[in-house]
N, C-alpha and C positions, 0 to 999 in steps of 0.2 A: 616626855611623851613625843613632843615635836622632834627632838633630837633623834629618838629611836626611829621615827618615821622617815626622817631625812637620811639616816644611815641605811635603812632598808631600801630606800629608793636608789641610793648610791650603789648598793650591792646588786640590785636588780639591773641597773644600767651596765655594770661591769660584767655580770653574767650574760646579759644579752649581747654585749660586745664580743665575749668569748665564743658564744654560740655562732655569731656571725662569722668569726674567724675560722671556726671549725668547718662551717658550711662552704667556705671559700674554695672554689674549684682550682685544681692545678692547671698549669698552662696546657698540658696535654689533654686534659678533660675539656677545656674550652675549645681546643683545636678539633677534638672529636665531634663537637657540635657542628663544625663546618665541613665535615667529610661528605663525599658523594652519597646521595640517598637520604640525607637529613634534610628536613624542610627548610632550614636556614640556608643551606648550601643551594637548594633549588631556587630560593629567592635571589641569592647573589648571582647565580647563573642567568637568571632572568633580567637582572639589572645591567649586567656587563654589556650585552649587545646594544642596549639603548644609549650608551655613552652619556648617561645622566649623572653618574657618580652617586655616592651615598655615604652617609656618616651614621653608623648604628652603634648605640651605646646601651650596655646592660645596666639596669637600675641598681643603685647601691646607696648606702647611707652617705649623705653629704653631696650627692649629685645635684640636687635641686639648687644648692647654693651657687652653682656655676652655670645655671640654665636661665635663659631669658626668652620671653615670647613663646611662640608656638601655640598649639592647641591640644586639648585632651582628646584622646581616642578611646582608650580603655576597651579594646575588643580582643577577641581570640586571634592569635597569630595564624596567618596563612601566608604562603609565599606570594600569592597574588596581591594581597593587601599591602604587604611590605614593598613589593616592587612598584606598586602604584604610588605609594606615599613617598618613595625615593625620588620621584619626579620633581618634588619640591626641594628647595635649596637647603633647608635646615636639617638638623639631626633628628633621628628617630630613636625614641627611648623604648627599649623592650624591658619586660620584667626580668628579674635576675635568672629565672629558669627558662627564659625566652618563649614562654607559652602565650604571653599576651603582649600586644602593642599598646603602650601607655600614652605616649605623646608623639607628636610629629611637628616638623618645621620649627624645631627648637634651635635657638642660637646658643652655642657653647662659649663660655667666657672663662676659661681656666686662667690661672695665674701666669702672666706673661714672663715672670722671672724664672719659671721652670725651663731649663735648657732643652732645646729641641734641635735635632739635626735635619729636620724636614724643611722643605722650601715652600711647598704648596700650603695654602691656608687651611684646607680640609685636613691634611695629614698632620700639620702642626698642631691644630686643635685636638686631633685624635690622640697624638702622643702626649700632649700636656694633660689632657683629661685623664688618660690612663695612669699617668704617673701621680697626679694629684689625688685621684679617688681610689686607685687600686682596682678599678673595674675594667673588664674587657671592652675594647672599642674597636670597631671594624671600619676601615676606610676603603671605599671603592673608588678607584681613580677613573675619572671620565676620559682623561687624555691617554694614560698608559694602559688602561684596560686591565688592571690587576687588582687583587684584593689583599689588603694588609691588615694583620691583626696586631694590635697594641695591647699589651697586658702588663701592668705595673711598669717595669723598666725594660720589658722584652718587646722585640719587634719581629714579625715573621710574615713574609710574603707568601701567600698560598701558591702552590704549584699546581699545574694542570695534571689531571689523573694519569694521562698517558706517559708523561715524563716521570712521574713518581713511580708508576708501575714498572717502567723500564729500569730505573735505578734500583728498585726493590728486588727485581728479578736478578740483576747483576750481582747485588750484594748476597742474595741467597746462594748463587753459584759459588761464590767465594767461601761462604759459610759451610757449604757442603764439603768443599775441599778441606777446609780447616778441621771439620769433624772427622774426616777420614784420617788425617794426620794425628788428631787427638786419640782416635781409637787405636792406631798403631803404637803410639807412645804408651798408652795405658796397658796394652797387651804386653809390651816390653817390660813395664813396671811390674806386672803380675809375675813374670818369669824371674825377674831380679829379686822380688820379695820371697819367692819360693826357694831361691838359691842363696839367700842372705847376702846379696851383692849390690844392694842399693846405695847409690852415692847421693850427696846433697844436690848435685847437678841434675840427676835423674828426676828427683822430686820437683825441682825448679822447672824442668822442661814440661812436666805434666801441668803444673800450676800456670805456667806461661800460656800454654795452648788453651786451657780452659778459660782463662781470663780474657784472652784475645777474642774467643768466641762470645763470651758474655758481653764484652764491650761492644762488639759488632751487633749482637742481638738487641742491645739497648738502643743503638743508633737506628735500628730497623723499626723500633716502636713508633717513632714519629711518622715514618713513612706509612706504616700500617694504620695508625690512628687517622691520619689525614686521608688515606685512601678509602677508609670505611669499608663498605661492602665490596668495593672493587679489589680489595686486597685479601679477601676471605680465603682464597685457595693458598696463597703464600703463607698466611697466618697458620693455617692448618698444617702445612708442610713443616714449618718451623717448630710448631708444637710437637709434632710427631718425631722430628729429627733430633731434637735436643731435650727430649723428656728425660729428666733425672740428672742432667749434667751438673747442676748446682749442688745437688745432693752428693754426687760423686766427689766434687771438690771439697765439700764439708767433711767427708770421710777421710780424704787424703790429709786434710789439715788436722783432723783429730788424731790421725796415725802418727804424724811427724812433728806437731807443734804443741806447746804447752797451753797456749791461749789462742785457740783456733778462731774465735770471734774477732779478736783484735787483728790477727793476721789477715782475715777475710776483709775487714774494713780497710786495712792498709793496701791490699791488692786492688780493691775497687777504686781507690783514690790515686793509685800510681799511674804515671804517664806511660804511653806506649814505648818510648825510648828506654825508660828505666826498666820496664817489664821485659824487654828483649835482651837486656844485659844480664846474662845468667850469673856471672860472678858477683855483680853488684846485688842482684836479687838474693843470692845465697848468703851474702854478708848481712843484708838488711833483715831477712827473715830468720836465719839460723845463727848468724854470727860465726859462720864457718866457711871454709873454702869449698867450692863446688866439687872438688875431688875427694873430699872426706866421706867416709862411710857413715850411714845413718840407718836406723832400724825401726821398722813400723811396729806400732803397738798391736795391730791386727784387726782393728775395727772393720776396714773395708773388705778384707778377705772373709772374715767371719760373717759379715752381712750376707754373703752369697750362699751361706749354708742354712740348713733348717734349724736355726737356733732362736731362742727367745732373746729379747733385749736384756733380760736379767742374766741369762747364761753368758752372753757376750761381755757384759760388764764384769762378771766373775772371772772370765778368762783374762781380760785386760788387767784386772787388779791383781790376779794371782800369778801371772807370768810377766817377765820383764819386757818381752817382745814376741813377735810372731814366730821367730826362729825357735824360741823355747817351747811354744805351743806345738809346733811341728814335731819336735823331738821329745815331747812329754811322754812319760810312761803311763800305762793303763791306770795304775792306782791314783796318779795325779789327776787324770781326766775324770775318774769316777767320783772324786770329791765334788765335782761340779755337775757332771751329767748323770751320775748314778747308772740306771739301766740303759740309758741312751748311748753309752760309750761306744759299743760295738758299731751301731749304725752311724754314729758320728765319724768314726775312723774310716769306715767304708766310703762315706760321702766325701770326706776330706781327700781321700786318695783319688777318687774319681775326679774331683775338682782339680787336684794337682796334675793329674794326667792331661786333662784338657788344656790347662795352662801351659804345660811344658811342650805341647805340640803346637802351641800358638793359636789356640781357639779363643775367640772373644767370649768372655764369661761375664 
C-alpha cells in the first residue's frame, strides 16, 4: 500500500513538472511582456530616469533556494509599486505571470561556478540566476541606462522604440521589394507551366524568393513583439502584404517534390548563402541540374479553379502532370467532373488566357 502511494506521488511530481514545462513561455513571449504599452515596460521606463537600477526575477521552482533575506510583499503588481521598490538594492521577485509582486530587497546567490560574461555584480547575478533556474531575469543598469533580459542562456538588451520602429520600417521596404520580385517570378512560373517549359532552376528561383521573404518576416517578429502597440501599423501591413505566401510555397512543393514537408524543413534550416546558390539548391532538393526540365503535378494551378479538394486529388492521381490535364480529352475529364466538364474547360481557358498575357492570378 505504501509502495503504491509512493509511486503515485512520484507520478504526480513528474506530471506537475511536465505541466510546468508546458507552461514555460518562449523567449519572444517574455519579450512581449516588455513591449511599450505593457505595465511592466511602463515600470521599467519609470525606473530608468532615476538611475537606481533594478533586478527583477520571475518566480519559478527552485528560485527560493538561491534567495536570501528580503521581505514578503505579496501585492498586486502596478508600475508605481515596482518602481518604488526598485529604489532598494535587492532583487524584486514577481509571480511567474507578472501579476503580483511577491518579495523585495532579496539577495540572489546563484552558483558562482556558472560561467558569466558580465562584469557588473547585478548583471552577473542576473545571468547566473537565469541559467541556473531557467526563469526570465531583468537587469536595469543604473550606469548605462539600459534594460537587459536574461532567459536561460539568452541575453537581449532592449532597444528604444524609435530605433526599433526605424529598423522595422526599413526592413518592411525591403520586404515589399522582395514581394514584387516574387510576384514577377511566380507570374513567369505560371506561363512556363502552361507551356510545359519549366526547368528545375525556375522552381528553385521561386522557392529562393519565398524563403528569403519568410526568413526576413521571421526576423521582423522580434521587432514587432518588442514594439508592441507601436508596431501595430507595420504588423497589419505585413499581414496584408504576405497573406498566403507560405500556402503558395506549400503548393509549389507539392507540385514538384515527393516529400514536401521534408523539403520545407530543409529550406527553413538552410543558410542564406546556400539558399542563393541555385545550382547547389537544385542538387540538394531535386538531385538534378538547374537546366533540366521538370513537370508540375498541377496542385497550384488547379487550386485557382472552382474545384473541390476531392476533384483536385482525382486529377493529380489520374494524370501524370499538369500538361496531360491541359491536353485531356472530354471523356477523360468527364470521369472526374461529370456534368461540370464544360464549365471547367471554359474556366480553365479563361485562366490560361489571363496567365499568357501576364496577369497575376
